[in-house]
N, C-alpha and C positions, 0 to 999 in steps of 0.2 A: 449651716446655712441660716441666714437671717430670714425670718418669716414676717411679712407685713400683714397685719389684720386689716381688712377693708370692711368697715362697719356696714351691716345690712341696711339698705335704704328702701323704705316702703314707697314703691312707685305707684301704688294704687290711688294716691291723692297727691298729684303733682302741683296743684295750685295752692300756694301758701294761704293760710287762714287770714281773713281780713281783706281780701281783694275781690271777693264775690260781688259786693255792691258796686264797686267801680267798673266791674265788667258787665253790669246789667245792660242789655241792648237798648239803644235809642231807637228812634222811629225808623232809621235806615239800617238797623242791624249792626251798627259799627261796634257795639259792645262785644258781640260774639266774635268778630274778627280780632278785636284787641285781645280778648281772652285766649283765642286760639294762638295768636302770635306769641303772647306771653308764655302759654303752655309749651309751644315749640321751642322758644328760647330756653326755657327751664330744662326741657328734655335735652337739648343740644349741650347746655352747660353741664348737666349731669353726665352725659356720655363722655364729654371731654375729660371731666374729672376722673371717671372710671378708667378711661384709656391711659391718662397720665399715671394713675396709681398702678395699673397693670404694667406699664412700661417701666416704672420705677422698680416694681417688684422683680421683673425679669432682669433689669440691670443689676440689682443686688445679687440675684442668683448667679448671673453671669460672672460678676466680679469674684464672688466666692468660689465658683467653679474654676475660673481661670487661675485663681491663687492656689487651688487644690490644697496642698499641705502647708501653705503659708501660715495656716493657723497653728502649725507645729513650730514653736519657737525654741530658742536655745534652752529655755527653762524646761521644756519637755524632755530634753536630752541629758539633764543632770543625772549623774550616776545615783542610783538608788530609787529612781522613779519606778513605780509599779502600777499595774492594773490587776484586775482579777485574773487568775490563771487562764490562759488562752487554750481552747480545746484544739488539740493537734492530733491528726492521724500520724502514726510513726512514719518517719521518712524511709525506714528500712524494716523488714520483717523482724519481729522480736524473737529472740531465742527462747528455748524452754527454761524452766526454773534453774537458776544458777546459785541457789542458796546452799547447795551441797555438790560435791564432786560427782560426775556421772559414774554410775556403777557399771554393770555388764552392758554390752552393746544391745540396743533395741533390736537390731537385726544385723546379720553378716552376709556378705556375698562371697562365696568360695569360687575363685577362678579355677580353670583347669590346672592339673598338676604341672609344675614347672613354670607357671605364669604368675604374674603379679597383677593387682588391680587397684585402681584409685579413682575416686570421684573427680570428674572433670567439668561438671556443669549441670544445668537443669533448672528446675524451679521448685515450688513448694510441693508439687504433686508428682513430678517425674524427675529422676536423677540419672545422669549419664555416667557410666563407669567405663573407663578405658582399661582394656585387658592387654597385657604385653607379655610375650613369651613364646615358647615353642610348643607348649603342650597342645596336642590335638589340632594344631593350626588355628586355635581359637584366639586370634589376635584381632583387635579392633575396638569397637565400642558397643556396649549393651545398655539398653534403657530399662530402668527398674521403677516400680511403684515406690515412691519415697516413703510411704507409710508402712509398707509390708516387706519391701525388698524383693518382691516377686517380679518376673519380667512384665513389662508394661506392654499390653497389646500383643502384637506379633513380635517375636524376638528378632532383633537385628544384630547380626555379627558382621563386621566389615573386614573381610580377609585382606591381609597385606597392608593394612593401615597402621603403621608403626608410630609410636611416640605421639599419640593424640594428647594435646595439651589443653584443649578447651572446647566445650560445646555450649551452644545457646539454643533455646527453644522459641518458636514463634508464639504469639499470644494465644493462638488457638490450640497449640500443642501438637499440631499435625506434622510439623516439619522441624528439623534441627540443622544447624550449620556447625560443623566441627573443623578444627584446625589441627592438621597433622604436620609434624616437623620433618621427618625423613621420608617424604613422599612427593612424587611429582606426577600429576599435579597435587597440590596440598590443600584442596578444599573438599570436604566431604559433606554432601547433603543427604540426610536420612529422612525418610518419610514414614513416620511412625504409624500412620493409619493403614498403610498398605504393606509395611514390613520390608521395604526396599531401600537401597541407597545408591547414590551416583557420585562419581568423581567429577569435579569441575576444574578446568585449567585455571591456574593462578596467574593473574597478570604479572608480567615481569617488570619490576621497578628496582631502582638502585637500593642497596642495602640500607642506607640511611633513611630511606622513605618507606621501608617495609612496614605495613600496619602491624601493630602488636596487640590489638584488642578486638574482640568480637562483641556485638550487641544485637539484640532483636528489638525492633520497634514495630509493634503491630505484627503484620505479616511480612515485613521487610527485614533484611539482615544487613548489618553494617560492619565492615572491616576497616578499622581506622587506627591511627597513631594517637595515643592518649595525649602526649605532650608534643603536639604537632608543630613542626617548623614551617617555614614559608613554602616549602616544596613538598611537604608530606602528602602521601596518597591516601585517599579514602574511597572505598568501593561500596556500592549498594546493590544488593541482590533481592530478587523476589523469592517467594516461597517455593518456586519450582527449581531454584538453583541457578537462574539466569542473571548475569550481571546486567542491571538496567541503568546504572549511572556511575560516573566517576565524579565526585564532588570537586569543586574548584580547589586548586592547590592550597595547602595550608589550612584547610577547613578544620575547625574545632567542633567536635561532636559532643552533645549532651544527651545521651540516649535515654536517661531517666525521664526527661520531659519531651523527648522526640524532636529536639532542635539541633541545628548546626549554624555556625557563623563563619564568615570569611571576609577578607578584605581584598579588593581587586583594584588595580590601577585603571582609570578610565581613559587616560591619554598616554601617548607614547613616552617611553622612558627617555630621560635625558633632557627633554625640552623644558622651557619655563612654563609656569602655569599648570603643572601637573595636578591632577585631582584624583582622589581615591573614593571608593565606596565601601562602607561597612554594611553587611547584610545579615539579617537573622531570618532563617527559613525553617520550614518543617520538613522532617525526614520522610513522613509517610506520603505526602502529596507534593512536596517541593514548593509549597506556597510561600511566597516572600511576605514576612510579617513586618519587617522594619528595614529601612534603608536610610543611611546618612552619608552625605557626600561632603568632601572638603579637601583642602590642600595637604592635610597631615596624614601620613600613612598609619599613624598610631591611633587614629580615631576609632572608637569614642574614648572620652577621658575615663569613663567607668562603665563596666558591664558585669552583670551577674545574673545567675539563674536560680530560681527557687521553685518549689513544688507549685505548679499552677501558673507560672509565668516567668518573666524576665524583667530586668531593669537596665536602663541605659542612661548614662550621663553624657550628653553630647559633647560638652566641654566644661571647663572649670567655672565658667561664668553662668551656666544654665542649670536649672534644677534637674534632678534625676527623675526620669519618667518610669513608672511601673506599668507593665503591659501584661495582659492575660495571654493565653496560648493561641488566641485568634489575632493577636497583635493590637487589640484595642487598649488605649491608655485607661488605666483604672485609678491612678492617683499620681501626684507629684511630690517629691521630697524636697525639703529646703536645700538651699545651696550649702556648700561645705560638707556635703555628705558623699561617701563613697561606698559602693557595694563591696562586701567582703569577698576577696578572691577565693577560688576553690583551693583545696590542698593540691600540691603539684603531682603527687602520685598516690594511687590507691591500689590495693590488692584486689584481684578479681574474685577471690574465694573468701570473701568476708561479708558480713551484714553491715556494710558501711557505705557511705555515699559522700560525694562532694557537693550535693544539691540539698541545701537546708529546706525545711518545710515552710519557712517564712523568709522574707528578705532580711538579711543581716547586714547592717550598715555601720560604718564608723562616722562619727560626727566630729569635725575639726580634728581628726586623727587622734582624739583623746578618749572618746566614749564609744562603746559598742552597744547597739540597740537592735531589738527585733521590731519589725514594722508590720502593722496590719495592712496587707496589700490593697484593700479596697478603700481605705480612708487615709493612709499614710500616717496614722497615729502610732507613736512609739508605745509598744506594749510593756516594755521594760528597758532599762538602760543601766549599764555598769561601767566601771573603769575598764578600758580596753586592755585585754591581755597582750603580752609582748608578741605572741605568735601572730603571723599574718594569715596563714591558711586555716581552713576549718575542715574537720572530718565529722560527719554526722552519723550517728547510729541510733535507731529508734527516735526518741525525742531528746537525745543528748548530743551536745556539740563538744568536740574535743579540739582545743587550740593549744598546741604545745603540751604543757603539763596541766592545763586548766580544763576542767569539765564543767559545763554549764547546762542546767535544765532549761530547755528552750521554752517550756510553758510558763516559767516564772522568772527566769534570769538568775536563779539562785546558783551560787557556785558550790559544787560538790567537792569532796576530798580530792586532792590533786592526784594525777596519775603517778603511781609509785615508780621509783627509780628501777630501771631494768626492764620495764614493760615495753614490749615491741609492737607488733602488729595487733590492732584491735580486731577481734573476731566478731563482736557484737554485744548486745545487751538484752537482758530480760525486762528492761524498763527500770530496774533498780540497781543492778550490778553490771559491771563490765567484765568481759572475758578477753584475755590477750593470748596470742600465740608467741612463744619464745623458742628460738632456736638454741639448742644446747650445744655449746662448743665442744668439739671432740678433737682427737689427735688425727694426724694424717693416716689415711687408709681405713679409718673407722667410719662406718655408715653414719650419716647425720641422725640425730634424734631431736625430738621436740617435746615441749611441755605446754600445758594449758594452765593459766592462772586466772582466777576470778577475784575481783575486788568489789566490796560493797559496804553497806553500813554496819554489817555484823562481822562474822568470822570470814576470813579469806581462805582460799584453798588452792592447791596446786596439784595437777595430774601430770607427773613427770615420766620421762623415759619412754616416750611414744616413738615407735619405729617408723611412723609415716606422718606426713605433714597434716596437721588438723586444718580442715576446710569447712566453710559454711556455705550452703547452697539453699536458697529459699527458706531461710530461718532455721535450718536443721544443721546440726554439727556432725561432721564425719571425720573419721581417722582412717586413712587408706580407703577401703571399701566397706567399712563398718559404720553404721549409724550409731552415734553415741548419745545424742540429745535431740 
């Protein structure tokens, strides 16, 4: 912002030197009236000057504010541009030390005889373990202290709940929503503070619209389709297990920041002059944060979400606006910028996200840059990797085989060939889950491989799928890291 210094004016003596004699009163006192008139005129003149100066300063500020990021030019996006490392909170929980292969399990959960057990969700403090089998009728889900492996609060076993695939906890930890496959109805709400559970009827929707993801946003639960089509169904429940909303068809949910978006047709189909609305709203209170209308159903031209906000490029001729999670505009990006789209698919049991901690943009389709959301200033810029989607773990971004440190823009050693699902990072090294190919009729096996600046390691021959919940690594129902 341009600052205008207005010199201090001493108004204690507003009559210029050398006029006092001319202002001496005559016999009729006219000198006093002339002096007063001159003083008034001088005061008026000075007031006008100050007002003009203030107006000019406000105009300069307004111009600079309206231009926002116009101060960021093409030169700012040249590959190789750097600022001092930006202080970032990790976008996902960090794993424990990956400098060496995990040894003996930290703790083990032993299911009843004849049963199997696997971690199916939770957070950093509480982990949900699904128990499947015929032993003692102990089938269902049990919640354990993630640090000790002991039952959390009152023990909850849900009889008859088979094939539990996923559980998510509310922010308070008082309630959980679980998804069971071979169960009608197939919603299970567990109330950890009272040690009870209830079954909730699942809404009937066509198979192609069946939600495949669960998420908790505050004290609300969302059941949604990650790669939502135009008719995909999304349901919102309260912490008591009651369905309180069905989001508009085709809504795309971003639970990490508590937002959802949808496009709706404002006029009847088929007629000329059809118009559409693109809406960004919050999941916890349904407050509408942004709305854009226009004749194109594919509006806006660019949309992306980052920790703390979202960005919208209304069309290719307008700058991209950055908003906070209350919908207020915080900055504008120059034209020819596009927000990087999220990765098309993510595994639920990893410490990864498709929500970067900062806006990541491409400039003229050639440069990748990280942006300070409050100033629109590029923090660093590099040649754009070939991959379009981004997976974030900790403060690292993985785009195809390229790994980028989001605090500096530095490229790290490329993802090795054969690496599959990213499990997470300890801040320095990356851990991957690899499915070991076996012959027909042989139970699948997995391995964990870690890559970093020093020695790499592999933990092979695992009989259960490695999963990460709340920054902790589990194999089956054993906590390994």
